[in-house]
C-alpha positions in Angstrom: 31.5 2.1 -30.8 32.0 -1.6 -31.3 29.2 -3.0 -29.1 25.8 -4.5 -29.8 22.6 -2.6 -29.1 21.6 -5.2 -26.6 24.9 -4.7 -24.8 24.4 -1.0 -24.7 20.9 -1.3 -23.4 22.0 -3.8 -20.7 24.8 -1.5 -19.7 22.5 1.5 -19.5 20.0 -0.5 -17.5 22.7 -1.5 -15.0 23.9 2.1 -14.7 20.4 3.2 -13.9 19.9 0.5 -11.3 23.2 1.5 -9.7 22.3 5.1 -9.4 19.0 4.5 -7.6 18.6 1.5 -5.4 15.1 0.2 -5.4 13.8 -2.2 -2.8 12.6 -5.7 -3.9 8.9 -6.4 -4.3 8.9 -8.7 -1.2 10.6 -6.0 0.9 8.0 -3.4 -0.2 5.1 -5.6 0.7 6.7 -6.6 4.0 7.2 -2.9 4.9 3.6 -2.0 3.8 2.1 -4.7 6.1 3.7 -3.0 9.2 2.7 0.5 8.1 6.1 1.6 6.9 6.8 3.4 3.7 7.2 0.7 1.0 9.9 2.6 -0.7 12.3 3.7 2.1 11.0 1.7 5.1 10.5 4.7 7.4 7.8 4.9 10.0 7.5 8.6 9.2 5.4 7.7 6.2 2.4 9.5 4.7 0.0 8.2 7.3 -1.2 11.0 9.7 -3.0 9.7 12.7 -5.1 6.7 11.7 -7.4 7.9 8.9 -5.4 11.0 7.6 -2.6 11.2 5.1 0.3 13.5 4.3 0.9 14.1 0.6 4.3 12.4 0.7 6.4 10.1 2.8 8.1 12.5 5.2 11.4 10.6 4.9 11.9 9.8 1.2 9.3 12.2 -0.3 7.6 9.6 -2.5 4.0 10.6 -3.2 1.3 8.2 -2.1 -1.1 9.5 -4.8 1.1 8.8 -7.8 -1.5 9.2 -10.5 -5.1 10.3 -11.2 -7.5 7.7 -9.8 -4.9 6.1 -7.4 -7.3 6.1 -4.5 -9.6 3.6 -6.2 -7.1 0.8 -5.6 -6.9 1.1 -1.8 -10.6 1.6 -1.5 -11.3 -1.5 -3.6 -8.8 -3.5 -1.5 -10.5 -2.3 1.6 -13.9 -3.4 0.3 -12.5 -6.9 -0.6 -10.9 -7.3 2.8 -14.0 -6.2 4.6 -16.3 -8.5 2.6 -13.9 -11.4 3.2 -13.8 -10.9 6.9 -17.6 -10.4 7.0 -18.1 -13.6 5.0 -15.8 -15.7 7.1 -17.4 -14.3 10.3 -20.9 -15.1 9.0 -20.0 -18.7 8.1 -18.3 -19.2 11.5 -21.2 -17.7 13.4 -23.8 -19.7 11.5 -21.8 -23.0 12.0 -21.3 -22.3 15.7 -24.9 -21.4 16.4 -26.8 -23.8 14.2 -29.6 -24.8 14.3 -31.0 -22.0 16.6 -29.6 -18.7 15.2 -29.7 -15.7 17.6 -30.7 -13.3 14.8 -30.6 -10.1 16.8 -27.2 -10.8 18.3 -25.7 -12.0 15.0 -27.1 -9.0 13.1 -25.6 -6.6 15.6 -22.2 -8.4 15.5 -22.2 -8.3 11.7 -23.0 -4.6 11.6 -20.1 -4.0 14.0 -17.8 -6.0 11.8 -18.9 -4.2 8.7 -18.3 -0.8 10.4 -15.1 -1.5 12.2 -13.1 -3.6 9.7 -12.8 -0.8 7.1 -11.6 1.6 9.7 -9.1 -0.8 11.1 -7.6 -1.9 7.7 -7.7 1.5 6.0 -4.1 2.6 6.6 -2.9 -1.0 5.7 -4.7 -0.9 2.4 -3.1 2.4 1.4 0.4 1.2 2.2 -0.1 -2.2 0.5 -1.6 -0.6 -2.6 1.3 1.8 -2.7 3.7 -1.2 -2.5 1.8 -2.8 -5.4 2.0 0.3 -7.4 5.7 0.8 -6.8 6.4 -2.8 -7.7 4.4 -2.6 -10.9 5.5 0.9 -11.9 8.9 1.7 -10.4 9.6 5.4 -9.8 11.7 7.0 -12.5 14.5 9.4 -12.0 12.2 12.5 -12.4 9.8 11.2 -9.7 12.7 10.4 -7.3 14.3 13.8 -8.0 10.9 15.5 -7.2 10.7 13.4 -4.0 14.2 14.4 -2.9 13.5 18.0 -3.6 10.3 17.9 -1.5 12.1 16.3 1.4 14.9 19.0 1.1 12.3 21.7 1.0 10.5 20.5 4.2 13.7 19.9 6.1 
């Protein structure tokens, strides 16, 4: 058994990485921004139509709802993006129309932005949040085995 504990741990870590190839963090975020599964890169992800979701990616089987309370992250991200877009549009509109602000038109436009932006960015916030979650808490062997079994069951 003549090896150090650190060497054994490093060897075990290398064997685990070889058995399951995980995408890099940059790759996962790049995939998420184009509405692909952050884990496998497939277009057949968990997004169903625009606002609906399947339980799992239909290609790799990874669950989008990985733990209790997971949905809080994408909803919070959606709110942050919406408020940012609303704030930037307000500043731009006020600068462009100063000193005589068309209050009625601006109010209508801002209400439109506040309603449409969350709907438009909703699927993106879910895939980006899943990429963040997968990058911060990589799936273990058990989760990957469950995902593979779910894909095999649905095939």
